[in-house]
C-alpha positions, 0 to 999 in steps of 0.5 A: 596562123594558130588556132586555138585549143577546140572544145567540143572533142570527145576523146580525151589524150594525155596531153604532149608537152608543150615545147615538143610538137607532136606533129611537123610537116616541111613543104616548099610553101611553109611548114606546119606543126602541132602542140598539144594533144587535145584528143586522140582521133583513131576513127577518120569519120569522127576527125571529120566530125570535129573539123566540121564542128571548128576543130583542127586536126592533124596527123597520119591516115594509115594505108588500109583506113580500116585500121586505126589512124593516128590523128589528133586535135591540137591545142596549138596548130602553127603555120608558116610560109617558109619551110622548116629551118634547119641550122645544120645537118646533125649526126646520127649513131651508126645505123645497120640494116638488120633484115630484108622483108622480105628477101630480095629474092623472094620480092622478085618471085612475088613480082613475078608471080603478080605479072601472071596474075595481071595478064590472066585477070581483071587486075590491072596494077599492083603496088607491091611493097618491101620493108627494111628492118635497121638497128641503131647504135643508140636512140635516134632522135627524130627530129635529127633524122627529120632534120637531115631529110628536110636540109637534104631535099631541095624543096625542104619536104619532111614529115614527123608524126606522133603515132601514139593516138593510133593506140597502145601498140604505137605509144612513142613510135614516130613516123619521120620521112620526106615525102614527095607527093600531094595526095590533095591540097584544099584553099578555099574552095580550090583543090589541087593533087599532084600524084606521082607514077612512074620512076627512074634512078638518077645519075650523077651524070649529067648527060645520062641523068638527062637521058634516064628522065626522057627515057621515062617521058617516053616509056609506055609501061610507065605512061600506062601505070601513070594514066591509072592514077589519073583515071582513078583521082579523077573519078574519085574527085568527080562527086565532090567537085567540079571544073577538074583541070587535068593536064594532056600528059604528065611532066618530069619532076624530080627528087635527089633519087629518082625521076618521077612522072607527074601530073598536077590536077586543079579543081573547084570544090561543089560544096565549100564546106567539104574539108580537106581530110574529107577530100583526102578519105575520098582519094586515098588509097590511089593506085599510085600506092594501091594500084587498080582495081582498087579493091582487087589491088588491095586484096592482093596486097593484104594477101602477099605484104599483111598489113602496111600500117602507116606505110603509103597512108597519108599524113596532113593536117586541116585547120578549123576552116577546112583547108588543109594539104596532106602527102602520101606517106612515102621514102621514110620509117618508122622509129620504135619508141625506144629509138633503137629500132627502125623499119622502112618501106618502099614499093613500086607499080607492077603492071603486065610490062613490069620486069622483076629485077628492075622493079627491085631495084626501083624499091632499093632506090627508093629507099634511099632517101631515108637511108642517106638520112640514117646514114646507112646504104640500102 
């Protein structure tokens, strides 16, 4: 499917080169690429208005939607039915870790303090994250990183988004990663999502690996954390959807680094005019990346971490008919305009039963996806 240039946008943007996609999303069921930025949009509400008027939208939403988004009306939107073809696993320059933000010791202290807060207040879950700042010996090519991510993921998941539309501070910055988590997908009046919450590391030994999966499936702590996500999602979808089908319990899903608890949800739109972007905005941020209650968890995150930017936001697309898919922005990094500086994030859900050292280890494991693509050990 190819969508032509929209004519009803209002914020002009310097067009990108016709050959270089400014947006790529690879999924098991297809790849979406966008070329030729017709208009840049920082306010998701304006993007929804353009969608309703028949223009496609691609890009990224920040974790805190009060911050500028990086959305565009593309001149050309192409959708295939296969993951991104990767002919080879390209080499990348040497990348080294410059700084942990915060330090591992500070992260464990934050987790311990948050556990105390959870036990003493109405807060039930908070997702706390930390960052790695990295340096490359030579400029990194975002497409080479994307190709390595897609090649390493059995499902072919990967994304690369130009964040320039968010403003001058993001000009030339790329968001690249391989997210396993579907925030929302719309096909006609059918709505699906597949939240992940609760995780455990994989093990090279098949028997130990299977045991880790079984332990996760029986973990009261992780099942409780997962239940908060499902409760919130169903409440958020209820005003927009009917016939919400929720399985009796989560199922185990895997990435090369992690076991996850996941629950596939399905529903039917009440109003067929509601677009995939509107659905994404209705459910984001879920307790899988923020916490619950949402407002209190958000305040806690901003107090401890400051702005997350586009980490734990959403990356995706909606075509002119409103169909589309938005993924939670995980397992990735921002590559600076000069290609020499990278910032990666990883987080974990903290509940009253969380152990600080275990939570630190979980973030280290989650860094593994992007670190492997960069050729560096976290």
